[in-house]
C-alpha positions as CSV (number, residue, x, y, z in Angstrom):
1,M,133.8,123.9,120.6
2,S,136.8,125.5,120.9
3,T,140.3,124.7,120.6
4,I,142.0,126.9,122.4
5,L,144.0,125.7,125.3
6,H,143.0,127.2,129.2
7,E,143.7,126.7,132.3
8,P,140.2,126.6,134.2
9,A,138.8,129.2,136.5
10,I,139.3,127.7,140.2
11,F,135.5,127.9,142.0
12,T,136.0,128.0,145.6
13,E,132.4,127.8,146.6
14,D,130.5,124.7,147.7
15,P,127.7,123.4,145.1
16,F,126.3,120.9,148.0
17,D,126.8,123.5,150.7
18,P,122.7,124.3,152.4
19,A,122.7,127.7,151.7
20,V,123.2,127.3,148.2
21,I,120.5,124.3,147.7
22,A,118.2,126.5,148.9
23,D,118.7,128.9,146.3
24,P,121.0,127.8,143.7
25,Y,120.5,130.5,140.7
26,P,122.6,133.3,142.3
27,F,125.4,130.2,142.5
28,L,124.7,129.0,139.4
29,A,125.4,132.1,137.5
30,R,128.8,132.6,139.2
31,L,129.7,129.4,138.2
32,R,128.9,130.3,134.9
33,E,130.7,133.6,134.5
34,A,133.5,131.5,136.0
35,G,133.6,129.4,133.0
36,S,131.4,126.5,131.2
37,V,134.0,124.3,132.6
38,S,136.0,125.3,136.1
39,Y,137.3,123.4,138.7
40,L,135.5,123.1,141.7
41,E,138.1,123.3,144.2
42,A,135.4,121.8,146.9
43,T,134.5,118.4,145.2
44,G,138.0,117.8,143.5
45,S,136.1,117.6,140.1
46,Y,135.0,119.9,137.3
47,A,131.9,121.7,136.8
48,V,130.6,122.1,133.0
49,A,127.8,124.7,133.6
50,G,127.5,126.1,129.8
51,Y,124.6,124.7,127.9
52,E,127.1,123.7,125.0
53,E,129.4,122.1,127.2
54,V,126.7,120.1,128.8
55,Y,125.0,118.7,126.1
56,E,127.8,117.9,125.0
57,V,128.9,115.2,127.7
58,L,124.8,114.6,128.2
59,T,125.1,113.1,124.3
60,D,129.5,112.1,124.3
61,F,128.7,108.6,126.4
62,E,131.7,107.5,125.3
63,T,134.0,110.1,126.0
64,Y,131.7,110.4,129.3
65,S,130.7,107.2,130.9
66,S,127.6,106.9,133.4
67,A,129.1,102.9,133.9
68,G,131.5,105.3,136.4
69,G,128.2,106.1,138.7
70,L,126.4,109.3,138.8
71,G,127.6,110.5,142.4
72,P,131.2,111.6,143.0
73,R,133.1,107.8,143.8
74,D,134.1,105.5,140.6
75,I,131.4,102.7,141.8
76,R,133.7,100.5,139.2
77,K,136.1,100.6,141.7
78,D,134.9,101.6,145.0
79,E,131.7,99.1,145.7
80,A,128.0,101.0,145.0
81,W,125.2,100.4,148.2
82,R,123.3,99.0,145.5
83,P,123.4,97.1,142.1
84,P,124.1,99.4,139.0
85,S,121.0,100.5,137.2
86,I,120.4,101.6,134.0
87,L,121.7,105.0,134.9
88,E,124.6,103.4,135.6
89,S,125.5,101.9,132.8
90,D,126.9,102.3,129.2
91,P,126.8,99.9,125.9
92,P,126.3,96.9,125.8
93,I,124.7,96.4,128.8
94,H,122.6,99.8,128.5
95,T,121.4,99.3,125.1
96,V,119.8,95.9,125.9
97,M,118.0,97.3,129.6
98,R,117.3,100.5,127.2
99,R,115.5,98.1,124.5
100,A,113.3,96.3,127.2
101,L,112.2,99.9,129.1
102,T,111.2,101.7,125.6
103,G,109.6,98.3,123.8
104,V,107.3,98.5,127.4
105,I,107.2,102.3,127.9
106,N,106.2,103.6,124.3
107,P,103.9,106.4,122.5
108,G,101.3,103.8,122.7
109,T,101.1,102.9,126.1
110,V,101.9,106.4,127.5
111,R,98.6,107.3,125.4
112,A,96.8,104.6,127.1
113,L,97.5,105.8,130.4
114,R,95.5,109.0,129.7
115,G,91.8,107.9,130.5
116,P,92.9,106.2,133.7
117,F,95.4,109.2,134.9
118,T,92.3,111.7,134.6
119,P,89.8,111.1,137.5
120,P,92.4,111.1,139.9
121,A,93.2,115.0,138.9
122,V,90.1,115.5,138.6
123,E,89.0,114.6,142.4
124,L,92.3,116.6,144.0
125,T,91.3,119.5,142.0
126,T,88.0,119.5,142.3
127,A,88.1,119.3,146.2
128,L,91.0,122.1,146.3
129,A,89.4,124.1,144.1
130,K,86.9,124.6,147.1
131,L,88.9,125.8,149.1
132,Q,90.8,129.9,149.4
133,G,94.3,128.2,149.3
134,F,96.1,124.9,150.2
135,D,100.0,123.7,149.6
136,A,100.8,122.5,146.5
137,I,103.2,120.2,148.0
138,T,101.7,118.3,150.7
139,D,98.0,118.6,148.7
140,L,98.3,117.9,145.3
141,A,102.2,117.5,144.0
142,E,103.1,114.8,146.5
143,K,99.8,113.0,146.3
144,Y,98.7,112.5,142.2
145,P,101.7,110.6,141.6
146,L,101.4,108.3,144.0
147,R,97.5,107.8,143.0
148,V,98.4,106.9,139.7
149,F,102.2,105.7,138.7
150,P,102.5,102.7,141.3
151,D,99.4,101.4,139.6
152,A,100.7,101.9,136.1
153,V,103.6,99.9,137.1
154,G,101.6,97.1,139.2
155,I,103.0,96.7,142.6
156,P,100.9,96.3,145.3
157,E,99.5,99.1,147.7
158,E,101.7,97.5,150.7
159,G,105.3,99.1,150.9
160,R,104.3,102.0,148.8
161,E,104.8,104.4,151.5
162,H,108.6,103.4,150.8
163,L,108.8,104.6,147.5
164,L,109.3,108.9,148.4
165,P,111.9,107.7,151.3
166,Y,113.4,105.4,148.2
167,G,113.9,107.6,145.7
168,N,115.1,110.2,148.1
169,M,118.2,107.9,148.6
170,V,118.7,107.2,145.5
171,F,118.8,111.0,143.7
172,N,120.9,111.9,147.3
173,A,123.5,109.2,146.4
174,F,124.3,111.5,143.3
175,G,125.9,113.8,145.8
176,P,128.8,113.3,148.2
177,E,127.8,111.4,151.2
178,N,127.2,115.0,153.7
179,Y,124.6,115.2,156.2
180,I,122.2,115.7,153.5
181,F,123.2,111.9,152.6
182,K,123.1,110.5,155.4
183,Q,119.6,111.9,156.8
184,A,118.0,110.3,153.7
185,F,120.2,106.5,154.3
186,A,119.4,106.7,157.8
187,Q,116.5,104.8,157.4
188,G,117.6,102.8,154.2
189,D,117.9,99.3,154.8
190,A,113.9,99.3,155.8
191,H,113.2,101.2,152.8
192,A,115.1,99.2,150.1
193,A,114.2,96.0,150.7
194,A,111.0,97.0,150.1
195,V,111.1,98.3,147.2
196,M,112.9,95.2,145.9
197,K,110.1,93.0,147.3
198,S,107.9,95.3,145.2
199,C,110.0,94.9,142.0
200,Q,109.8,90.8,142.0
201,R,107.4,89.4,139.5
202,E,105.6,87.6,142.4
203,S,104.4,90.9,144.1
204,M,103.0,92.9,140.8
205,D,99.8,92.4,139.2
206,E,99.0,91.3,135.2
207,V,98.9,93.7,133.5
208,G,101.0,96.6,134.5
209,F,104.5,98.1,133.7
210,G,106.5,95.6,135.7
211,A,104.4,92.6,134.5
212,Q,105.5,94.0,130.9
213,I,109.4,94.1,131.6
214,W,109.4,90.9,133.7
215,A,107.5,89.5,130.3
216,K,111.1,90.6,128.5
217,V,112.7,87.5,130.6
218,A,110.8,85.1,128.8
219,E,111.6,86.3,125.5
220,G,115.2,86.2,126.1
221,L,115.3,89.6,125.8
222,I,117.3,90.6,129.4
223,S,117.6,88.7,132.8
224,E,116.0,88.0,136.1
225,Q,118.3,90.5,137.9
226,Q,117.9,93.4,134.9
227,A,114.2,92.9,135.2
228,T,114.1,93.6,138.6
229,L,116.6,96.8,138.3
230,L,114.3,98.4,135.5
231,V,111.3,97.8,137.6
232,R,113.6,99.1,140.6
233,A,114.4,102.4,138.2
234,L,111.0,103.0,137.1
235,L,109.8,103.3,140.7
236,S,112.7,105.3,142.1
237,A,112.7,107.7,139.3
238,G,109.4,107.5,138.4
239,V,107.9,109.5,141.8
240,D,110.4,112.0,143.3
241,T,111.1,114.1,140.0
242,T,107.4,114.0,138.7
243,I,106.5,115.6,142.3
244,F,109.3,118.1,142.2
245,G,108.3,118.7,138.5
246,I,104.6,119.2,139.3
247,G,105.4,121.4,142.5
248,N,107.8,123.8,140.6
249,T,105.7,123.9,137.8
250,L,103.1,125.5,140.2
251,S,105.9,127.8,142.3
252,V,106.9,129.4,138.9
253,L,102.9,129.9,137.8
254,A,101.8,131.1,141.2
255,R,104.6,134.0,140.2
256,Y,103.5,135.1,136.7
257,P,99.7,135.9,137.2
258,E,99.6,136.3,133.6
259,A,101.0,133.0,132.6
260,W,98.5,131.8,134.0
261,A,95.2,134.3,132.7
262,Q,96.8,133.5,129.3
263,L,97.0,129.7,129.9
264,R,93.3,129.5,131.2
265,K,92.4,131.2,127.4
266,N,94.2,128.4,125.8
267,P,94.5,125.6,128.1
268,S,96.0,123.6,125.2
269,M,99.0,125.7,125.9
270,A,99.6,123.5,129.1
271,K,102.5,121.6,127.3
272,F,104.5,124.5,126.5
273,A,104.3,125.8,130.5
274,V,105.3,122.3,131.6
275,D,109.0,122.5,129.2
276,E,109.0,126.0,129.9
277,A,108.7,125.4,133.8
278,L,110.7,122.5,133.6
279,R,113.8,124.7,132.1
280,L,113.3,127.5,134.5
281,E,113.1,125.1,138.0
282,S,114.8,122.1,136.7
283,P,114.1,118.9,139.0
284,F,117.6,117.0,138.3
285,Q,119.7,120.1,139.0
286,K,123.5,118.0,138.9
287,F,125.1,114.9,138.7
288,H,128.3,113.2,137.7
289,R,129.5,111.4,134.5
290,T,133.6,110.3,134.6
291,V,136.1,111.1,132.1
292,A,137.1,107.7,130.0
293,V,139.7,109.4,127.9
294,D,141.9,112.4,128.1
295,T,140.2,114.9,125.8
296,V,139.1,118.7,126.2
297,L,136.0,120.6,126.6
298,G,135.0,123.7,126.7
299,G,138.8,124.5,126.5
300,V,139.6,122.8,129.8
301,K,142.3,119.3,129.0
302,L,140.1,116.7,131.3
303,E,142.2,113.3,132.1
304,A,140.4,110.1,131.9
305,G,139.5,109.1,134.9
306,T,138.3,112.8,136.2
307,K,134.9,113.4,137.4
308,V,132.9,115.9,136.5
309,L,129.7,117.6,137.7
310,V,127.2,117.9,134.7
311,F,124.9,121.0,136.1
312,L,121.8,120.8,134.2
313,G,120.0,124.0,136.1
314,A,123.3,126.1,135.1
315,A,122.6,125.0,131.1
316,N,119.2,125.7,130.9
317,R,119.6,129.2,132.3
318,D,122.5,129.5,129.9
319,P,121.8,133.4,128.1
320,R,123.7,131.7,125.4
321,K,121.2,129.4,124.5
322,W,117.9,131.3,126.2
323,G,118.1,134.7,125.8
324,E,119.2,137.9,128.3
325,D,115.9,137.1,130.4
326,A,116.7,133.0,130.7
327,D,116.1,133.8,134.4
328,S,112.4,134.6,133.2
329,F,109.5,132.4,132.4
330,S,107.5,133.0,129.3
331,L,105.3,131.2,127.3
332,D,106.5,133.0,124.4
333,R,110.0,131.1,124.5
334,S,110.7,128.3,123.5
335,S,112.1,125.7,125.4
336,S,112.6,122.4,123.0
337,G,116.1,121.8,123.6
338,H,116.0,121.7,127.4
339,V,118.2,118.7,129.4
340,A,115.4,118.4,132.2
341,F,115.4,115.0,131.6
342,G,118.6,115.0,129.9
343,M,119.6,114.3,126.4
344,G,120.9,111.6,124.4
345,L,121.7,107.9,125.0
346,H,120.1,108.2,128.9
347,Q,117.7,110.6,128.6
348,C,114.7,109.3,130.7
349,V,112.6,106.9,129.0
350,G,109.5,107.6,131.5
351,Q,109.6,111.5,130.7
352,P,106.3,111.2,128.1
353,I,104.6,109.7,131.6
354,A,106.0,112.6,133.9
355,R,105.2,115.6,131.2
356,M,101.5,114.1,131.5
357,E,100.7,114.2,135.1
358,M,102.1,117.2,135.0
359,E,99.9,118.9,131.8
360,I,96.3,116.4,133.3
361,V,96.9,118.0,136.7
362,L,97.2,122.0,135.4
363,Q,94.9,121.6,132.7
364,Q,92.4,119.8,135.2
365,L,93.2,122.9,137.8
366,L,93.1,125.7,135.0
367,E,89.7,124.6,134.7
368,R,88.3,125.0,138.3
369,V,90.9,127.5,139.9
370,Q,91.2,131.7,138.3
371,T,93.7,132.7,139.9
372,I,96.9,131.9,142.0
373,E,99.5,133.7,144.1
374,P,101.8,132.7,146.7
375,A,100.5,132.7,150.1
376,G,103.6,132.7,151.9
377,A,107.4,131.7,152.1
378,P,108.0,128.7,149.8
379,V,110.0,125.8,152.1
380,P,113.0,124.8,150.0
381,I,114.1,120.5,150.2
382,I,117.7,120.4,151.2
383,H,118.4,117.6,148.7
384,N,122.2,117.3,147.3
385,V,120.9,116.9,143.6
386,L,116.9,117.1,143.1
387,R,115.0,121.0,143.4
388,G,111.7,121.1,144.8
389,F,110.2,122.1,148.0
390,E,108.7,120.5,151.1
391,S,106.0,123.3,151.4
392,L,104.7,125.2,148.7
393,P,101.5,127.8,149.7
394,V,99.1,129.4,147.5
395,S,95.8,130.9,147.5
396,I,93.5,130.4,145.0
397,T,90.7,131.8,144.0
398,A,87.9,129.1,142.0
399,A,86.7,129.2,139.0
400,R,83.2,130.9,138.3
């Protein structure tokens, strides 16, 4: 990192402007051009947009704390709307909760899900392949994770309709309390109560991830409250971002017919296509961290207590990391090192499950769909921190 100190550029555009959210990438390019670290006049925080600097923030938990919350307010000083999750904690609390979660979600338990996760993808893609077109969001991306993931956690059917709106609340709270936030929280109490009820031990089956997390209480590793919060974290983070990931991947591939043809010839490349799509259209675009001690980042001095807004979406398109074609999709690119799932201590524990869901859906579609292309303008979701679509119409031809 550069040791030459300089005053940050003052950036006047608002990252939470609905027009910016609907089409973020021109804004992110201007933000990077202003500097890897700049001052956001609209939010009173510092924007971190360069890949190298974003990576540093994500991997240095001692300097850039999560315990202050991932939103603009410091939840240690200003009470949060819910008990802090594993995402909003630092060691030693985070260490204990992470250890419990990785004991449950690991390569072995994830591999075991491929069997039960595949038939629903076969069923959905078989039906869709018979059509001339469909909505990649409402007909597939939203349906598939809601079919398989709650079963894997082991929660009851009753109350599952609250999972999407609850996740919408959780992630929108990582932004300001604007009209987007207020819309997400309109029925907040009902959604939160239903999801918390699903997290209780008595609500779950005997074999799912939820029961396995609660078993860590009997082992003395975590408390009952921590078990509830870990199941809640799975339910809030394990549905929305996967839906966005599937939808975003299909939005990219519909625009790149040559890539679709290449993948049909070599379906084993599906996992590389997923990674490149995650880099290019990252579901998680931005969130906050709190500076714990006076420090220097990208040549800019940051004081303890300052909020930094970390732009994952900007880092994943930084030409200094990914080349001059960083705004394009390429199966020839190595996307290893992208930060769509975070990095370091707080890297998403559930990412192997999300990756597998995305890969299964893509492979099943590749088997049944000869071509896929846009069939109208996609409708972006106006969300404080996530990037995705409400609607993504595509036209297809079935494989012969």
